[in-house]
Residue frames as a rotation matrix with the C-alpha (Angstrom) as fourth column:
MET 1
-0.281 -0.369 -0.886 -50.31
-0.826 0.563 0.027 44.31
0.489 0.739 -0.463 -5.96
ASN 2
0.745 0.579 0.333 -51.58
-0.667 0.665 0.337 40.90
-0.026 -0.473 0.881 -5.33
ASP 3
0.270 -0.650 0.710 -49.67
-0.372 0.609 0.700 37.77
-0.888 -0.453 -0.078 -4.63
GLU 4
0.613 0.033 0.789 -49.90
0.603 0.626 -0.494 36.59
-0.510 0.779 0.364 -8.21
GLU 5
0.914 -0.280 0.294 -48.36
0.011 -0.707 -0.708 39.77
0.406 0.650 -0.642 -9.56
LEU 6
0.522 -0.748 0.409 -45.60
-0.803 -0.268 0.533 39.61
-0.289 -0.607 -0.740 -6.96
ASP 7
0.349 -0.363 0.864 -44.81
0.106 0.931 0.348 36.03
-0.931 -0.030 0.363 -7.97
GLU 8
0.782 -0.038 0.622 -44.59
0.623 0.069 -0.779 37.05
-0.013 0.997 0.077 -11.65
ASN 9
0.826 -0.500 0.260 -42.34
-0.447 -0.862 -0.237 39.99
0.342 0.079 -0.936 -10.80
ASN 10
0.399 -0.685 0.610 -40.08
-0.608 0.300 0.735 37.71
-0.686 -0.664 -0.296 -8.72
ILE 11
0.482 -0.166 0.860 -39.89
0.522 0.843 -0.129 35.22
-0.704 0.512 0.493 -11.59
VAL 12
0.886 -0.145 0.441 -39.08
0.317 -0.507 -0.802 38.00
0.340 0.850 -0.403 -14.07
GLU 13
0.678 -0.659 0.327 -36.40
-0.733 -0.641 0.227 39.39
0.060 -0.394 -0.917 -11.73
GLU 14
0.355 -0.531 0.770 -34.91
-0.222 0.752 0.621 35.93
-0.908 -0.391 0.149 -11.22
ASN 15
0.663 -0.071 0.745 -34.81
0.688 0.451 -0.569 35.36
-0.296 0.890 0.348 -15.00
VAL 16
0.878 -0.358 0.316 -33.12
-0.150 -0.835 -0.529 38.76
0.454 0.418 -0.787 -15.47
GLU 17
0.494 -0.721 0.486 -30.57
-0.771 -0.105 0.628 37.86
-0.402 -0.685 -0.608 -12.75
VAL 18
0.397 -0.329 0.857 -29.87
0.279 0.933 0.229 34.47
-0.875 0.148 0.462 -14.37
MET 19
0.810 -0.087 0.580 -29.46
0.569 -0.123 -0.813 36.15
0.142 0.989 -0.050 -17.76
ASP 20
0.781 -0.549 0.296 -27.14
-0.558 -0.828 -0.064 38.77
0.281 -0.115 -0.953 -16.22
SER 21
0.363 -0.678 0.640 -25.06
-0.541 0.406 0.737 36.05
-0.759 -0.613 -0.219 -14.55
ASP 22
0.599 -0.113 0.792 -24.86
0.587 0.735 -0.340 34.13
-0.544 0.669 0.507 -17.87
VAL 23
0.871 -0.265 0.413 -23.55
0.142 -0.669 -0.729 37.29
0.470 0.694 -0.545 -19.53
ASP 24
0.602 -0.665 0.443 -21.02
-0.791 -0.418 0.446 37.74
-0.112 -0.619 -0.778 -16.69
VAL 25
0.407 -0.441 0.800 -19.83
-0.013 0.873 0.488 34.13
-0.913 -0.209 0.349 -16.96
GLN 26
0.739 -0.085 0.668 -19.50
0.666 0.235 -0.708 34.47
-0.097 0.968 0.230 -20.73
LYS 27
0.819 -0.452 0.354 -17.52
-0.301 -0.863 -0.406 37.71
0.489 0.226 -0.842 -20.37
LEU 28
0.483 -0.657 0.579 -15.32
-0.716 0.083 0.693 36.14
-0.503 -0.749 -0.430 -17.70
GLN 29
0.536 -0.243 0.809 -14.72
0.383 0.924 0.024 33.11
-0.753 0.297 0.587 -19.94
GLU 30
0.839 -0.224 0.496 -13.68
0.415 -0.328 -0.849 35.40
0.353 0.918 -0.182 -22.82
ASP 31
0.677 -0.613 0.407 -11.31
-0.701 -0.705 0.105 37.30
0.223 -0.357 -0.907 -20.51
LEU 32
0.445 -0.486 0.753 -9.84
-0.363 0.670 0.647 34.00
-0.819 -0.561 0.122 -19.29
ASP 33
0.695 -0.130 0.707 -9.37
0.622 0.602 -0.501 32.77
-0.360 0.788 0.500 -22.86
ASN 34
0.834 -0.376 0.403 -7.66
0.003 -0.729 -0.685 36.04
0.551 0.573 -0.607 -23.86
THR 35
0.543 -0.643 0.540 -5.38
-0.828 -0.303 0.472 35.95
-0.139 -0.703 -0.697 -20.82
THR 36
0.512 -0.305 0.803 -4.53
0.048 0.943 0.328 32.29
-0.858 -0.129 0.498 -21.42
ASP 37
0.813 -0.167 0.558 -3.72
0.579 0.122 -0.806 33.05
0.067 0.978 0.196 -25.08
ARG 38
0.740 -0.545 0.394 -1.46
-0.447 -0.837 -0.316 35.99
0.502 0.058 -0.863 -24.10
LEU 39
0.483 -0.539 0.690 0.30
-0.670 0.280 0.687 33.81
-0.563 -0.795 -0.226 -21.52
LYS 40
0.618 -0.234 0.750 0.95
0.441 0.894 -0.084 31.05
-0.651 0.383 0.656 -24.07
ARG 41
0.825 -0.303 0.477 2.33
0.338 -0.412 -0.846 33.59
0.453 0.859 -0.238 -26.57
LEU 42
0.636 -0.593 0.495 4.55
-0.734 -0.662 0.151 35.15
0.238 -0.459 -0.856 -23.92
MET 43
0.501 -0.443 0.744 5.87
-0.308 0.712 0.631 31.74
-0.809 -0.545 0.220 -22.88
ALA 44
0.708 -0.207 0.675 6.62
0.660 0.535 -0.528 30.88
-0.252 0.819 0.516 -26.52
GLU 45
0.798 -0.416 0.436 8.43
-0.093 -0.800 -0.593 34.21
0.596 0.433 -0.677 -27.04
PHE 46
0.547 -0.596 0.588 10.50
-0.805 -0.183 0.564 33.64
-0.229 -0.782 -0.580 -23.90
ASP 47
0.566 -0.317 0.761 11.40
0.160 0.948 0.275 30.13
-0.808 -0.034 0.588 -25.02
ASN 48
0.774 -0.276 0.570 12.47
0.580 -0.052 -0.813 31.45
0.254 0.960 0.120 -28.45
TYR 49
0.728 -0.517 0.450 14.55
-0.536 -0.839 -0.096 34.17
0.427 -0.171 -0.888 -26.71
LYS 50
0.526 -0.547 0.652 16.32
-0.520 0.400 0.755 31.57
-0.673 -0.736 -0.074 -24.55
LYS 51
0.610 -0.271 0.744 17.14
0.589 0.784 -0.198 29.43
-0.530 0.559 0.638 -27.62
ARG 52
0.799 -0.282 0.531 18.36
0.297 -0.583 -0.757 32.47
0.523 0.762 -0.382 -29.59
ALA 53
0.672 -0.555 0.490 20.52
-0.729 -0.613 0.305 33.72
0.132 -0.562 -0.816 -26.68
SER 54
0.532 -0.472 0.702 22.01
-0.119 0.780 0.615 30.24
-0.838 -0.411 0.359 -26.18
LYS 55
0.670 -0.244 0.701 22.85
0.728 0.399 -0.557 29.98
-0.144 0.884 0.445 -29.88
GLU 56
0.794 -0.374 0.479 24.43
-0.115 -0.866 -0.487 33.47
0.597 0.332 -0.731 -29.90
ARG 57
0.624 -0.571 0.534 26.53
-0.689 -0.080 0.720 32.57
-0.368 -0.817 -0.443 -26.81
GLU 58
0.525 -0.406 0.748 27.74
0.328 0.907 0.263 29.39
-0.786 0.107 0.609 -28.50
GLN 59
0.734 -0.243 0.634 28.63
0.604 -0.193 -0.773 31.27
0.311 0.950 0.005 -31.70
LEU 60
0.763 -0.463 0.452 30.52
-0.527 -0.850 0.019 33.90
0.375 -0.253 -0.892 -29.68
TYR 61
0.557 -0.548 0.625 32.41
-0.400 0.482 0.779 31.22
-0.728 -0.684 0.049 -27.76
ASN 62
0.578 -0.309 0.755 33.33
0.657 0.725 -0.207 29.39
-0.484 0.616 0.622 -30.99
SER 63
0.797 -0.262 0.544 34.47
0.254 -0.672 -0.696 32.66
0.547 0.693 -0.469 -32.59
LEU 64
0.689 -0.555 0.467 36.66
-0.725 -0.536 0.433 33.53
0.010 -0.637 -0.771 -29.58
VAL 65
0.493 -0.500 0.712 38.21
-0.020 0.811 0.584 30.07
-0.870 -0.302 0.389 -29.50
ALA 66
0.683 -0.199 0.702 38.90
0.727 0.274 -0.629 30.26
-0.067 0.941 0.333 -33.23
ASP 67
0.815 -0.392 0.427 40.61
-0.231 -0.895 -0.381 33.66
0.531 0.212 -0.820 -32.79
ILE 68
0.545 -0.624 0.560 42.78
-0.696 0.037 0.717 32.27
-0.468 -0.781 -0.414 -30.01
MET 69
0.536 -0.318 0.782 43.67
0.404 0.910 0.094 29.18
-0.741 0.265 0.616 -32.07
MET 70
0.856 -0.172 0.488 44.62
0.411 -0.346 -0.843 31.47
0.314 0.922 -0.225 -34.95
ALA 71
0.699 -0.603 0.385 47.10
-0.685 -0.719 0.119 33.28
0.205 -0.347 -0.915 -32.67
PHE 72
0.383 -0.546 0.745 48.73
-0.478 0.573 0.665 29.95
-0.790 -0.611 -0.041 -31.72
LEU 73
0.937 0.048 0.346 49.18
0.237 0.639 -0.732 28.62
-0.256 0.768 0.587 -35.29
PRO 74
0.632 -0.774 0.033 52.45
-0.451 -0.402 -0.797 30.51
0.631 0.489 -0.603 -35.93
VAL 75
0.088 -0.570 0.817 53.84
-0.956 0.182 0.230 28.97
-0.280 -0.802 -0.528 -32.73
MET 76
0.573 0.181 0.799 52.89
-0.080 0.983 -0.166 25.51
-0.815 0.031 0.578 -34.04
ASP 77
0.966 -0.259 0.013 54.53
0.016 0.009 -1.000 26.33
0.259 0.966 0.013 -37.42
ASN 78
0.320 -0.901 0.292 57.76
-0.820 -0.417 -0.391 27.31
0.474 -0.115 -0.873 -35.65
LEU 79
0.197 -0.198 0.960 57.76
-0.700 0.657 0.279 24.18
-0.686 -0.727 -0.009 -33.53
GLU 80
0.848 0.164 0.505 57.45
0.200 0.782 -0.590 22.07
-0.492 0.601 0.630 -36.69
LYS 81
0.780 -0.626 0.021 60.30
-0.269 -0.365 -0.891 24.01
0.566 0.689 -0.453 -38.32
ALA 82
0.144 -0.739 0.658 62.47
-0.989 -0.094 0.111 23.41
-0.020 -0.667 -0.745 -35.23
ILE 83
0.447 0.072 0.892 61.75
-0.269 0.961 0.058 19.67
-0.853 -0.265 0.449 -35.42
ASN 84
0.924 -0.010 0.382 62.67
0.351 0.418 -0.838 19.57
-0.152 0.908 0.390 -39.13
THR 85
0.654 -0.756 -0.010 65.93
-0.739 -0.637 -0.218 21.42
0.159 0.150 -0.976 -38.58
ASN 86
0.529 -0.558 -0.639 68.99
0.187 0.811 -0.554 19.23
0.828 0.174 0.534 -39.01
THR 87
0.365 -0.444 0.818 70.66
-0.898 -0.399 0.185 18.60
0.245 -0.803 -0.544 -35.68
GLU 88
-0.278 -0.547 -0.789 72.96
-0.228 0.836 -0.499 15.98
0.933 0.041 -0.357 -34.25
ASP 89
-0.898 0.012 0.439 71.47
-0.439 0.005 -0.899 16.34
-0.013 -1.000 0.000 -30.77
GLU 90
-0.602 0.678 -0.422 68.84
0.221 0.649 0.728 13.57
0.767 0.345 -0.541 -30.67
GLY 91
-0.513 0.393 -0.763 67.68
0.838 0.039 -0.544 14.63
-0.184 -0.919 -0.350 -27.20
TYR 92
-0.779 0.200 -0.595 66.87
-0.194 -0.978 -0.075 18.10
-0.597 0.057 0.800 -28.56
ARG 93
-0.761 0.491 -0.425 64.86
-0.432 0.106 0.896 16.60
0.485 0.865 0.132 -31.44
GLN 94
-0.510 0.578 -0.637 62.90
0.626 0.757 0.187 14.29
0.591 -0.303 -0.748 -29.10
GLY 95
-0.613 0.239 -0.753 62.20
0.592 -0.493 -0.638 17.13
-0.524 -0.836 0.161 -26.71
MET 96
-0.794 0.306 -0.526 60.90
-0.505 -0.814 0.288 19.34
-0.340 0.494 0.800 -29.51
GLU 97
-0.677 0.565 -0.472 58.74
-0.124 0.544 0.830 16.48
0.725 0.620 -0.298 -30.85
LEU 98
-0.512 0.476 -0.715 57.25
0.842 0.442 -0.309 15.95
0.169 -0.761 -0.627 -27.38
VAL 99
-0.666 0.242 -0.706 56.49
0.158 -0.879 -0.450 19.65
-0.729 -0.411 0.547 -26.96
ALA 100
-0.801 0.355 -0.483 54.96
-0.594 -0.367 0.716 19.81
0.076 0.860 0.504 -30.47
LYS 101
-0.620 0.588 -0.520 52.83
0.315 0.793 0.521 16.70
0.719 0.159 -0.677 -29.79
GLN 102
-0.511 0.419 -0.751 51.60
0.810 -0.058 -0.584 18.13
-0.288 -0.906 -0.309 -26.48
PHE 103
-0.743 0.205 -0.637 50.83
-0.233 -0.972 -0.042 21.46
-0.628 0.117 0.770 -28.13
LYS 104
-0.773 0.467 -0.429 48.92
-0.399 0.169 0.901 19.71
0.493 0.868 0.056 -30.96
ASP 105
-0.576 0.561 -0.595 46.96
0.687 0.727 0.021 17.68
0.444 -0.396 -0.804 -28.39
VAL 106
-0.585 0.348 -0.733 45.92
0.434 -0.629 -0.645 20.88
-0.685 -0.695 0.217 -26.57
LEU 107
-0.743 0.294 -0.601 44.82
-0.601 -0.688 0.407 22.52
-0.294 0.663 0.688 -29.83
LYS 108
-0.733 0.460 -0.502 42.95
-0.078 0.676 0.733 19.35
0.676 0.576 -0.459 -30.82
SER 109
-0.663 0.487 -0.569 41.15
0.746 0.369 -0.554 19.28
-0.060 -0.792 -0.608 -27.46
PHE 110
-0.462 0.497 -0.734 39.61
-0.077 -0.847 -0.525 22.63
-0.884 -0.186 0.430 -28.45
GLY 111
0.524 0.776 0.350 38.40
0.233 0.265 -0.936 21.19
-0.819 0.572 -0.042 -31.75
LEU 112
0.315 -0.476 -0.821 41.25
-0.833 -0.554 0.001 22.29
-0.455 0.684 -0.570 -34.03
GLU 113
0.450 -0.198 0.871 42.07
0.311 0.949 0.055 19.80
-0.837 0.246 0.489 -36.79
GLU 114
-0.565 -0.741 -0.362 44.52
-0.197 -0.306 0.932 19.82
-0.801 0.598 0.027 -39.70
ILE 115
0.600 0.670 -0.437 43.19
-0.583 -0.008 -0.812 20.05
-0.548 0.742 0.386 -43.24
LYS 116
0.216 -0.478 0.851 44.32
0.442 0.825 0.351 17.12
-0.870 0.300 0.390 -45.39
THR 117
0.389 -0.138 -0.911 46.28
-0.644 -0.748 -0.162 18.16
-0.659 0.649 -0.379 -48.43
GLU 118
-0.520 -0.719 -0.462 48.78
-0.814 0.252 0.523 15.94
-0.259 0.648 -0.716 -50.26
GLY 119
-0.978 0.156 0.139 47.05
0.196 0.912 0.359 13.45
-0.071 0.378 -0.923 -52.52
GLU 120
-0.166 0.967 -0.195 43.68
0.554 -0.073 -0.830 15.18
-0.816 -0.245 -0.523 -52.07
ILE 121
-0.117 0.250 0.961 41.75
0.927 -0.320 0.196 17.00
0.357 0.914 -0.195 -54.79
PHE 122
-0.946 -0.308 0.101 42.01
0.270 -0.922 -0.276 20.80
0.178 -0.234 0.956 -54.56
ASN 123
0.130 0.979 -0.156 39.05
0.950 -0.077 0.303 22.38
0.285 -0.188 -0.940 -52.76
PRO 124
-0.383 -0.351 0.854 39.00
0.282 -0.925 -0.254 26.20
0.880 0.143 0.453 -52.77
ILE 125
0.686 0.631 0.363 36.99
-0.201 -0.316 0.927 26.19
0.700 -0.709 -0.090 -49.55
LEU 126
0.937 -0.328 -0.120 39.86
0.262 0.434 0.862 24.43
-0.230 -0.839 0.492 -47.71
HIS 127
0.118 -0.967 0.224 42.94
0.868 0.210 0.449 25.14
-0.482 0.142 0.865 -49.81
GLU 128
0.746 -0.040 -0.664 44.73
-0.262 -0.935 -0.238 28.14
-0.612 0.351 -0.709 -51.24
ALA 129
0.646 -0.526 0.553 46.68
0.756 0.540 -0.369 27.39
-0.104 0.657 0.747 -54.44
VAL 130
0.539 -0.550 -0.638 49.97
-0.169 -0.812 0.558 29.29
-0.825 -0.193 -0.531 -54.51
SER 131
-0.440 -0.676 -0.591 51.38
-0.791 -0.020 0.611 27.51
-0.425 0.737 -0.526 -57.53
SER 132
0.738 0.601 0.307 50.50
-0.373 0.742 -0.557 24.90
-0.562 0.296 0.772 -60.13
VAL 133
-0.476 -0.878 -0.055 52.59
-0.632 0.298 0.715 22.31
-0.611 0.375 -0.697 -61.99
GLN 134
0.453 0.540 -0.710 52.08
-0.874 0.425 -0.236 19.87
0.174 0.727 0.664 -64.84
ASP 135
-0.661 -0.597 0.454 52.56
-0.668 0.744 0.007 16.24
-0.342 -0.299 -0.891 -63.79
ASP 136
-0.195 0.581 -0.790 51.06
-0.805 0.366 0.468 13.57
0.561 0.727 0.396 -66.05
THR 137
-0.688 -0.123 -0.715 51.36
0.174 0.929 -0.327 10.93
0.704 -0.350 -0.618 -63.30
LYS 138
-0.859 0.396 -0.324 48.93
0.274 -0.179 -0.945 12.82
-0.432 -0.901 0.045 -61.07
GLU 139
-0.027 0.943 0.331 45.22
0.994 0.060 -0.092 13.60
-0.107 0.327 -0.939 -61.45
SER 140
-0.356 0.069 0.932 44.00
0.340 -0.919 0.198 17.00
0.870 0.388 0.304 -62.55
GLN 141
0.289 0.429 0.856 43.53
-0.485 -0.706 0.517 19.36
0.826 -0.564 0.004 -59.56
GLU 142
0.695 -0.138 -0.706 45.40
0.575 0.696 0.430 16.93
0.432 -0.705 0.563 -57.26
ILE 143
0.855 -0.436 0.281 47.47
-0.518 -0.733 0.441 18.58
0.014 -0.522 -0.853 -54.55
ILE 144
0.549 -0.752 -0.366 51.17
0.173 0.531 -0.830 17.87
0.818 0.392 0.421 -55.08
GLU 145
-0.478 -0.796 -0.371 52.81
0.654 -0.040 -0.756 19.72
0.587 -0.604 0.539 -52.21
GLU 146
0.719 0.653 -0.239 51.86
0.628 -0.461 0.627 21.61
0.299 -0.601 -0.741 -49.07
PHE 147
-0.171 -0.749 0.640 53.62
0.226 -0.662 -0.715 24.93
0.959 0.022 0.282 -48.26
ARG 148
-0.827 0.013 0.562 51.73
-0.515 -0.420 -0.747 25.73
0.227 -0.907 0.354 -45.08
LYS 149
-0.795 0.546 -0.264 49.32
0.591 0.794 -0.140 23.60
0.134 -0.267 -0.954 -43.09
GLY 150
-0.468 0.756 0.457 45.69
-0.442 -0.648 0.620 24.62
0.765 0.088 0.638 -42.92
TYR 151
-0.959 0.183 -0.217 43.41
0.280 0.490 -0.825 24.16
-0.045 -0.852 -0.521 -39.95
LYS 152
-0.339 0.910 0.238 39.66
-0.287 -0.341 0.895 24.09
0.896 0.235 0.377 -39.29
MET 153
-0.941 0.236 0.243 37.34
-0.193 0.216 -0.957 23.89
-0.278 -0.947 -0.158 -36.33
GLY 154
-0.010 0.939 0.343 34.22
0.165 0.339 -0.926 21.93
-0.986 0.047 -0.158 -37.18
ASP 155
0.451 0.288 0.845 33.12
0.860 0.115 -0.498 23.29
-0.240 0.951 -0.196 -40.53
LYS 156
0.987 -0.051 -0.155 34.84
-0.068 -0.992 -0.108 26.65
-0.148 0.117 -0.982 -40.11
VAL 157
0.423 -0.889 0.177 38.23
0.742 0.227 -0.631 27.12
0.521 0.398 0.755 -41.79
ILE 158
0.737 -0.274 -0.618 40.63
0.394 -0.569 0.722 28.87
-0.549 -0.776 -0.311 -39.42
ARG 159
0.034 -0.752 -0.659 43.52
-0.631 -0.527 0.569 29.02
-0.775 0.397 -0.492 -41.89
HIS 160
0.910 0.292 -0.293 43.57
-0.401 0.453 -0.796 27.79
-0.100 0.842 0.530 -45.51
ALA 161
0.363 -0.804 0.471 46.26
0.376 0.589 0.715 25.32
-0.852 -0.082 0.517 -46.46
MET 162
0.397 -0.340 -0.853 48.74
-0.787 -0.604 -0.126 26.76
-0.472 0.721 -0.507 -48.98
VAL 163
0.270 -0.167 0.948 49.32
0.181 0.976 0.120 24.15
-0.946 0.140 0.293 -51.67
VAL 164
-0.605 -0.425 -0.673 50.75
-0.675 -0.174 0.717 23.38
-0.422 0.888 -0.182 -55.10
VAL 165
0.287 0.849 0.443 48.17
-0.277 0.516 -0.810 21.93
-0.917 0.110 0.383 -57.48
ASN 166
-0.698 -0.432 0.570 48.52
0.352 0.487 0.800 19.77
-0.623 0.759 -0.188 -60.56
GLN 167
-0.518 0.479 -0.709 46.95
-0.705 -0.709 0.036 21.23
-0.485 0.518 0.705 -63.69
């Protein structure tokens, strides 16, 4: 082989090497793009998992607090009955009122609130009608009397208020 043929062979080999390295770079770029895409998807899935787990924890906490509040409502009812009992001992009445107020404040600090009844319009989501009366001086479906207080936490009803409704 002469020098000219060697130069042509070297040029051809260099071109083949450049073409091979272009193919390698292209393949590596595709692999990088695929890996980057998988990583982004995995990060998004993990972020969604964290949000879902946090929401589930919050729902579980709220449910547990609501169950505990439900257990304390009969105690609150009995405290209110004790306050409304006729007694000549004013110290007893004041003591019971203070205990009831403190108890209500603790329940309120956990998000428990009373459902408004008397003078309100009956709402089956909040109230349970146990009786109805006919009173022309009141609006239709207006609550006349409350038999038992109702409570809610946020939008969730813990116990429906038992009421008498005008027809």
